C-alpha positions as CSV (number, residue, x, y, z in Angstrom):
1,X,-50.2,15.8,11.6
2,X,-50.3,12.7,13.8
3,X,-47.0,11.0,14.6
4,X,-46.4,7.7,13.1
5,X,-47.1,4.6,15.1
6,X,-43.7,3.3,16.0
7,X,-44.7,0.4,18.2
8,X,-43.4,-3.0,17.2
9,X,-45.3,-6.3,17.6
10,X,-44.5,-8.1,20.9
11,X,-41.5,-10.4,20.7
12,X,-41.8,-14.1,21.3
13,X,-38.9,-16.2,22.6
14,X,-37.8,-19.8,21.9
15,X,-35.3,-22.1,23.6
16,X,-31.9,-22.7,22.1
17,X,-32.3,-26.4,22.8
18,X,-35.7,-27.1,21.3
19,X,-38.2,-26.0,18.7
20,X,-40.7,-25.1,21.4
21,X,-43.4,-22.6,20.5
22,X,-42.6,-19.0,21.2
23,X,-43.4,-17.6,24.6
24,X,-44.1,-14.0,25.5
25,X,-41.6,-12.0,27.6
26,X,-43.9,-12.0,30.6
27,X,-43.7,-15.9,30.7
28,X,-39.9,-16.1,30.4
29,X,-39.0,-13.1,32.6
30,X,-38.7,-15.1,35.9
31,X,-38.0,-18.5,34.4
32,X,-34.3,-17.9,33.7
33,X,-33.5,-21.0,31.7
34,X,-36.1,-22.8,29.7
35,X,-37.4,-26.2,31.0
36,X,-35.0,-28.0,28.7
37,X,-32.0,-26.1,30.0
38,X,-31.7,-23.8,27.0
39,X,-31.5,-20.1,26.8
40,X,-34.3,-18.0,25.5
41,X,-33.7,-16.0,22.4
42,X,-36.2,-14.0,20.3
43,X,-37.9,-15.9,17.5
44,X,-36.9,-13.1,15.1
45,X,-35.4,-9.7,15.3
46,X,-37.5,-6.7,14.1
47,X,-36.4,-4.8,11.0
48,X,-36.6,-1.1,11.9
49,X,-36.6,1.3,8.9
50,X,-34.9,4.6,8.8
51,X,-38.1,6.6,9.3
52,X,-38.9,4.7,12.5
53,X,-35.4,5.3,13.9
54,X,-35.8,9.0,13.1
55,X,-39.2,9.0,14.9
56,X,-37.6,7.4,18.0
57,X,-34.7,9.9,17.9
58,X,-37.3,12.7,18.0
59,X,-39.1,11.1,21.0
60,X,-35.8,10.7,22.9
61,X,-34.8,14.3,22.2
62,X,-38.2,15.5,23.5
63,X,-37.8,13.4,26.6
64,X,-34.3,14.6,27.2
65,X,-35.3,18.3,26.9
66,X,-38.1,18.0,29.5
67,X,-37.2,19.4,32.9
68,X,-36.4,16.7,35.3
69,X,-38.3,16.3,38.5
70,X,-36.5,16.5,41.8
71,X,-37.5,14.1,44.6
C-alpha cells in the first residue's frame, strides 16, 4: 500500500496594500516588505483534512523514532 500524497500546492503571496498578483515564496523571501510597503500574506490558506493530518502525524512519529546522528 503506497502512502497518500500529502503535498500541498505551493502557496502564493499578496501584499496587504494592493491587489497585486500572487508571488511565490522564493520571490518574497528576501524582499521583506512589498514594493508598495505592504506585508505579504498567503492568497489563501490550505484546508487540510483529517486524513492528511493523520498521515503527517505518522511521518513525524517515524522521524522522531529514528536514531539521531551525532556530529
